[in-house]
C-alpha positions in Angstrom: -8.5 55.4 38.5 -10.4 55.2 41.5 -9.4 57.5 44.5 -9.0 55.9 47.8 -10.0 57.2 51.3 -7.0 58.7 53.2 -4.6 56.0 54.7 -3.4 56.4 58.3 0.0 57.7 57.0 -1.6 60.3 54.8 -3.8 61.4 57.8 -0.6 61.6 60.0 1.1 63.8 57.3 -1.8 66.1 57.3 -1.9 66.3 60.9 2.0 67.2 61.4 2.8 70.4 63.1 4.1 72.9 60.6 5.5 76.4 60.9 2.1 77.8 60.0 -0.3 77.1 62.7 -3.0 75.1 61.0 -6.8 73.9 61.4 -5.2 70.5 60.8 -4.8 70.5 64.4 -8.3 71.2 65.6 -11.8 71.6 64.0 -13.9 74.2 65.2 -17.6 74.6 64.2 -18.7 74.0 60.6 -16.3 73.8 57.8 -16.1 75.5 54.6 -16.8 74.0 51.1 -13.8 74.1 48.8 -10.8 72.3 48.4 -8.7 71.2 45.7 -7.1 73.0 42.6 -5.0 71.2 40.1 -1.4 71.9 39.2 -1.2 71.1 35.5 -3.8 71.1 32.6 -6.4 68.9 34.4 -8.5 71.7 35.9 -10.0 72.2 32.3 -12.5 69.8 33.6 -13.8 72.5 36.1 -14.8 74.7 33.1 -16.3 72.4 30.5 -16.0 73.4 27.0 -19.9 73.7 26.6 -19.8 76.9 28.7 -20.0 79.8 26.5 -18.3 83.3 27.6 -20.8 85.5 29.3 -21.3 89.0 28.2 -20.6 90.5 31.6 -19.8 94.0 30.7 -22.8 94.6 28.3 -25.2 93.2 30.9 -24.1 95.3 33.9 -26.4 97.5 35.8 -26.0 101.2 34.9 -24.7 101.8 38.4 -21.2 101.3 39.7 -20.3 102.5 43.2 -17.8 105.3 43.5 -14.5 104.0 44.8 -13.3 105.5 48.0 -10.3 103.5 48.3 -7.8 106.5 48.3 -9.6 108.1 51.2 -10.9 105.1 53.1 -8.1 102.5 53.7 -10.3 99.6 54.3 -12.0 96.8 52.6 -14.9 94.3 53.5 -14.5 90.5 52.7 -17.2 88.1 53.0 -16.2 84.4 52.8 -17.2 80.8 53.6 -16.6 79.7 57.2 -13.1 78.2 57.9 -11.7 79.2 54.7 -8.7 81.3 55.7 -5.7 80.9 58.2 -6.2 81.5 61.7 -3.6 82.4 64.6 -3.9 79.3 67.0 -3.2 81.6 70.0 -6.0 84.1 68.7 -8.8 82.9 66.6 -9.9 86.2 65.6 -6.4 86.9 64.1 -5.5 85.9 60.5 -1.7 86.2 59.8 -2.0 86.6 56.1 -4.7 89.4 56.5 -2.3 91.0 59.3 0.6 90.8 56.8 -1.5 92.6 54.3 -2.4 95.3 56.6 1.2 95.8 57.7 2.4 96.2 54.2 -0.5 98.3 52.8 -2.0 100.1 55.6 -5.4 98.7 54.5 -7.7 97.4 57.3 -9.8 94.4 56.5 -13.2 93.6 57.9 -13.4 89.9 57.4 -16.8 88.0 57.9 -17.5 84.3 57.6 -21.1 84.6 56.6 -21.6 82.4 53.4 -23.1 78.9 54.1 -24.2 78.1 50.6 -24.4 79.8 47.3 -28.0 80.0 46.9 -28.9 81.2 50.2 -26.3 83.9 50.2 -27.0 84.9 46.7 -30.7 85.2 47.8 -29.8 87.6 50.5 -28.1 90.0 48.2 -29.6 89.8 44.8 -32.2 92.3 45.2 -30.0 95.0 46.7 -27.6 94.4 43.9 -30.1 94.6 41.3 -31.3 98.1 43.0 -27.8 99.3 43.1 -27.7 99.3 46.7 -24.9 98.6 49.0 -24.4 95.0 50.6 -21.6 96.1 52.7 -19.0 93.8 51.1 -16.3 94.6 48.7 -15.5 90.9 48.1 -17.8 87.8 48.1 -16.7 84.3 47.2 -19.0 81.9 45.3 -18.6 78.4 43.7 -17.9 78.6 39.8 -21.5 78.0 38.7 -22.8 81.0 40.8 -19.9 83.2 39.8 -21.2 82.4 36.2 -24.6 83.6 37.2 -23.3 86.6 39.1 -21.3 87.8 36.1 -24.2 87.0 33.7 -26.4 89.2 35.8 -24.0 92.0 35.8 -23.3 92.1 39.4 -19.5 92.0 39.1 -16.9 94.9 38.8 -14.3 94.5 36.2 -10.6 94.0 37.5 -8.1 96.5 36.8 -5.0 94.6 35.2 -2.5 97.3 36.7 -3.9 96.5 40.2 -3.8 92.7 39.9 -0.2 92.0 38.6 0.3 88.9 40.8 -2.9 87.5 39.7 -2.2 87.8 36.0 1.3 86.5 36.4 0.8 83.6 38.8 -2.7 82.2 38.1 -2.3 78.5 37.0 -2.3 78.0 33.3 -5.1 75.4 33.6 -7.3 78.3 35.1 -6.8 80.9 32.4 -9.3 79.1 30.1 -12.3 79.3 32.2 -15.1 80.0 29.7 -17.2 82.2 31.8 -14.2 84.7 32.4 -11.7 83.8 29.7 -10.1 87.2 29.8 -9.7 87.3 33.6 -12.0 90.4 33.8 -14.2 89.5 36.7 -13.3 86.5 39.0 -10.3 85.6 41.0 -10.0 81.9 42.0 -9.9 81.3 45.6 -9.6 77.5 46.2 -11.3 74.4 44.4 -12.8 71.3 45.7 -14.0 67.8 45.1 -17.5 66.2 45.9 -17.8 62.7 46.9 -19.0 60.8 49.9 -18.0 61.3 53.7 -18.9 58.3 55.7 -18.7 57.8 59.6 -17.5 54.2 59.7 -18.4 54.1 63.6 -21.9 54.1 62.4 -21.8 52.3 58.9 -19.6 50.6 56.5 -18.1 52.5 53.7 -20.5 53.6 50.7 -19.2 53.2 47.3 -21.9 54.0 45.0 -24.9 56.5 44.7 -27.3 53.7 44.7 -26.0 52.3 48.1 -26.4 55.8 49.5 -30.1 56.1 48.5 -31.2 52.5 49.1 -29.2 50.7 51.8 -31.4 49.7 54.5 -28.9 50.6 57.3 -28.6 54.1 56.0 -32.2 54.9 56.4 -32.7 58.3 57.8 -29.0 58.7 58.2 -28.0 60.1 55.0 -27.5 64.0 54.2 -27.1 65.5 50.8 -26.3 69.3 49.8 -28.9 71.8 49.2 -26.9 73.0 46.3 -28.4 71.3 43.2 -25.1 70.9 41.1 -23.4 69.1 43.8 -26.4 66.5 44.4 -27.6 66.1 41.0 -24.0 65.9 39.4 -23.5 62.7 41.3 -26.9 61.3 40.7 -26.6 61.9 37.0 -23.3 60.2 37.0 -24.9 57.3 38.6 -26.8 56.6 35.6 -23.8 56.4 33.4 -24.2 60.0 32.1 -21.8 62.9 32.0 -22.7 65.8 34.4 -21.0 68.1 32.1 -23.3 67.2 29.1 -26.7 65.9 30.3 -30.1 66.1 28.6 -33.4 67.1 30.4 -34.4 63.3 30.3 -31.2 62.5 32.2 -31.9 65.2 34.9 -35.5 64.0 35.3 -34.2 60.4 35.7 -31.5 61.2 38.1 -34.2 63.5 40.1 -36.6 60.4 40.2 -34.0 58.4 42.1 -33.7 61.3 44.6 -37.4 61.5 44.8 -37.7 58.1 45.6 -35.1 58.3 48.4 -36.8 61.2 50.0 -40.2 59.4 50.0 -38.8 56.3 51.5 -37.2 58.2 54.4 -33.6 57.5 53.3 -32.3 61.0 53.5 -32.4 62.7 56.9 -32.1 66.3 55.4 -30.7 68.7 52.8 -27.9 70.7 54.3 -25.3 73.3 53.8 -22.1 73.4 55.7 -23.9 72.3 58.9 -24.0 68.5 57.8 -20.4 68.1 59.4 -21.7 68.4 62.8 -24.3 65.8 62.2 -21.5 63.6 60.5 -19.3 64.0 63.6 -21.9 63.2 66.0 -22.9 60.2 64.1 -26.6 61.4 63.4 -25.7 61.1 59.9 -23.8 58.0 58.8 -22.9 59.1 55.1 -23.3 62.2 53.1 -22.5 63.7 49.8 -19.7 65.8 50.9 -17.0 68.3 50.1 -13.4 66.9 50.3 -12.2 69.5 52.6 -14.8 68.9 55.1 -14.4 65.1 55.2 -10.7 65.3 55.4 -10.6 67.7 58.4 -13.1 65.8 60.2 -11.1 62.8 59.6 -8.1 64.2 61.3 -10.2 64.4 64.5 -11.8 61.1 64.1 -10.1 58.5 61.9 -13.4 56.6 61.6 -14.8 59.5 59.2 -13.6 59.0 55.8 -13.6 60.8 52.4 -14.7 58.2 49.7 -14.5 58.5 46.0 -17.7 57.0 44.5 -17.4 54.5 41.9 -19.2 56.8 39.6 -16.4 59.3 40.1 -15.8 62.5 41.9 -17.1 65.9 41.0 -14.7 69.0 40.7 -15.6 72.6 41.2 -14.0 76.0 42.2 -14.7 78.9 44.3 -13.7 82.3 43.2 -13.6 85.8 44.5 -15.7 88.5 42.9 -16.1 92.4 43.6 -19.9 93.7 43.6 -20.8 96.5 41.5 -21.9 98.3 44.7 -18.4 97.8 46.5 -17.0 101.1 47.5 -13.5 100.0 48.1 -12.7 98.2 44.7 -9.2 99.1 44.4 -8.5 98.1 47.9 -10.2 94.7 47.3 -8.2 94.3 44.1 -5.0 94.7 46.2 -6.2 92.3 48.8 -6.9 89.6 46.2 -3.5 90.2 44.5 -1.9 89.7 47.9 -3.0 86.2 47.9 -1.4 85.5 44.5 2.0 86.1 46.1 3.3 82.4 46.0 4.7 83.0 49.6 1.3 84.1 50.8 -0.6 81.4 48.9 1.6 78.8 50.4 0.9 79.9 53.9 -2.8 79.8 53.4 -2.6 76.4 51.6 -0.5 75.1 54.7 -3.5 76.0 57.0 -6.5 75.1 54.9 -4.9 72.0 53.5 -6.2 72.8 50.0 -4.2 73.4 46.8 -4.3 77.1 46.0 -4.5 78.3 42.2 -1.1 80.0 42.4 2.0 78.9 40.6 5.1 78.9 42.5 3.2 78.1 45.7 4.7 74.5 45.7 8.1 75.9 45.9 7.2 78.0 48.8 5.7 75.2 50.5 8.9 73.4 50.7 10.2 76.2 53.1 7.2 75.8 55.3 6.8 72.0 55.4 8.7 69.8 52.7 6.3 67.1 53.4 3.3 69.0 52.4 5.0 70.3 49.3 4.9 66.6 48.2 1.4 65.8 49.4 -0.9 65.1 46.5 -3.7 66.2 48.5 -2.4 69.8 48.3 -0.6 69.4 45.1 -2.3 66.8 43.1 -0.9 65.3 39.9 -2.8 64.4 36.7 -3.2 60.7 37.7 -5.2 61.7 41.1 -7.4 63.9 39.1 -8.1 61.4 36.1 -11.8 60.9 35.8 -13.3 63.7 37.7 -16.3 65.3 36.3 -17.7 68.7 36.4 -21.3 69.7 36.5 -22.7 71.6 33.2 -22.8 75.3 33.1 -26.4 76.4 32.7 -28.3 79.2 31.0 -30.6 81.2 32.8 -33.9 79.3 31.8 -32.2 76.0 32.2 -31.1 77.0 35.8 -34.6 78.1 36.9 -36.2 75.1 35.6 -33.9 72.5 37.1 -33.5 74.3 40.3 -37.4 74.4 40.6 -37.4 70.7 40.1 -34.8 70.2 42.6 -36.5 72.3 45.2 -39.8 70.7 44.9 -38.1 67.3 45.7 -36.4 69.1 48.7 -40.0 70.0 49.7 -39.0 74.0 49.6 
């Protein structure tokens, strides 16, 4: 079943004012990657069966920071930009964080400093490997990077006694994530889809990867993500192959398509979140894009549409982890558990317009906005997610090989 761009009624529905002030009403700056979690068993696609559980505990560095949570009532949280609710009268205030502080007395230092997975991981991996502080008690990565983070032993284990909401209210479909089957390391934050965003003020809609990479009117007006799984997942699918189970030959064939597009000048640039600004200005006509970005841009400009490629959408998740160097781990667990209260989860979902991974949030959303509670963009059904694909989890050697090839085509 092919998804369709948002209709005018759907855009109006998302733009409706609710009891929870929302970025649905205004777009400020770059938008976050992330945005669509499932409510049933369909999110098994986010964690392909080929992914083997990682031996995180056995490979962890010998170091683990002492927990000063009892004496220092604070926690430092690093996240993607525009990935948390904001008070419309004070953009520095986050109502759900304020409620957490009021309830627990724990002060949260919240920083929007993650632009893409590889970039941020590259900044902190040497410090983590040397058991040095990165000044963050929580960081959020996409699933494939969380898998790497755990594999390299950089994540602290969660204490079940300190995360009761998480264990009770995590959607059943997310409890079988192969990289964290025992729920020991990673707490899902949000999930999302990768497809196309098109500024139809500049160009007509794009329906296939081949159109994106070869159509003459798009020359020099296409952007693709710097993150290899998003870009290569769709290109592999364009060959009629499964991104969750591809061969080295499949990867090379898809990469050749990308190489030809780069050499032909079809691609303007490889980007992180900043592509939304180019798309909004019309400097980019079409992009491989994250659903949340496109949907939010479309609320400000109805000419910008999120399109499901004929080859299908990619699905992925973001999850929060506590680094081994975190000095406020208990406080961090309390904060993450706060977001697994269905009421809090619904407040967050009402603002970011993404489906949260929390069972019971839909019932709470009814109290905030009954229409949003029925919106399949926030609480999708199985039919909407039929045919989505996931990018294969990679071992360390595979990841290095494929990333090196992809970087070479990017020119970095």
